[in-house]
C-alpha positions in Angstrom: 0.3 0.1 0.2 3.3 1.9 0.8 3.7 1.5 -2.6 0.2 3.3 -4.3 1.2 6.9 -1.9 5.0 6.8 -3.7 3.7 6.0 -6.9 1.1 8.6 -6.7 3.9 11.7 -5.4 5.9 10.2 -8.5 2.7 11.2 -10.7 1.6 14.3 -9.4 5.4 15.9 -9.7 5.5 14.4 -12.8 2.3 16.1 -14.0 3.5 18.8 -13.0 6.3 19.2 -14.9 4.8 18.6 -17.8 2.2 21.5 -17.0 4.3 24.5 -16.5 4.9 24.4 -20.0 1.5 24.4 -21.4 0.2 26.5 -18.9 2.8 28.5 -16.8 3.8 28.5 -13.2 0.6 28.6 -11.9 -1.0 25.6 -13.7 2.3 23.6 -12.2 1.6 24.7 -8.7 -2.0 23.8 -8.9 -1.6 20.8 -10.3 1.3 19.7 -7.4 -1.5 21.3 -4.8 -4.1 18.8 -6.5 -1.3 16.0 -6.5 -0.7 16.8 -2.9 -4.5 16.9 -2.3 -4.7 13.3 -2.7 -1.7 12.2 -1.9 -1.5 13.5 2.1 -5.3 11.8 2.6 -3.8 8.4 1.1 -1.0 8.7 3.7 -2.7 9.2 7.1 -4.7 6.6 5.3 -1.9 3.9 4.7 -0.4 5.0 8.1 -3.7 5.1 10.0 -3.8 1.3 8.6 -0.3 0.6 10.1 -0.8 1.2 12.7 -4.1 -0.6 13.7 -2.7 -3.9 11.4 1.4 -3.9 13.3 1.2 -1.9 16.4 -2.2 -2.1 18.5 -3.0 -5.8 16.4 -6.3 -5.2 15.4 -7.2 -4.9 11.8 -10.9 -4.6 11.2 -13.4 -3.6 8.4 -14.5 -0.6 11.1 -10.8 0.7 10.3 -11.2 1.1 7.0 -14.6 2.7 7.2 -13.1 5.1 10.0 -9.5 5.5 7.5 -11.7 5.7 4.5 -14.0 9.0 6.1 -10.8 10.4 6.8 -9.2 10.5 4.1 -12.4 11.9 2.1 -13.2 14.3 4.8 -9.2 15.6 4.5 -9.2 15.6 1.0 -12.5 17.6 0.3 -10.8 20.1 4.0 -7.4 20.5 1.9 -9.8 21.1 -1.6 -11.0 23.6 -0.5 -7.8 24.9 1.7 -6.3 25.4 -1.3 -9.1 27.6 -3.1 -9.5 29.6 -1.0 -5.9 30.5 0.3 -4.9 30.4 -3.7 -7.0 32.8 -5.5 -5.2 32.5 -8.9 -5.4 28.5 -9.6 -5.8 27.0 -13.0 -8.1 25.1 -12.5 -8.4 23.5 -15.6 -4.8 22.0 -14.3 -6.0 21.2 -10.6 -8.8 19.3 -12.3 -6.5 17.0 -14.6 -3.8 16.9 -12.0 -6.1 15.8 -9.0 -8.1 12.8 -11.1 -4.8 11.6 -13.4 -3.4 10.9 -9.7 -6.3 9.6 -8.0 -6.7 7.3 -10.8 -3.0 6.5 -11.0 -3.2 3.1 -8.4 -4.9 1.5 -11.5 -1.4 1.3 -13.4 0.4 -0.1 -10.4 -2.2 -2.3 -9.6 -2.2 -3.6 -13.0 1.0 -4.1 -13.1 0.8 -6.4 -9.7 0.9 -10.2 -10.1 -0.8 -10.7 -6.7 
């Protein structure tokens, strides 16, 4: 699961590097912020699951649902904070980057044999 978070971070950086020549610095900033608003909640989800499994030795469906709720809530809060604090955001770059980073795990899972 940690590989997925790392993969999403790499994809976020790649998308931001592609966005800069196309849309300028504001597109690159919007892209990296969108990527981070996906990566940070997924990292917290992974960390919470890791703590529940390895440290507390308790892995239940309730843990999954609580962590999933936190992930979605944190992602929503981050997106709101980004739009509130960074007024000159490039909407197209933000949305494209958010979708690409959010769905990039599919490529990693399709390469996996398990």
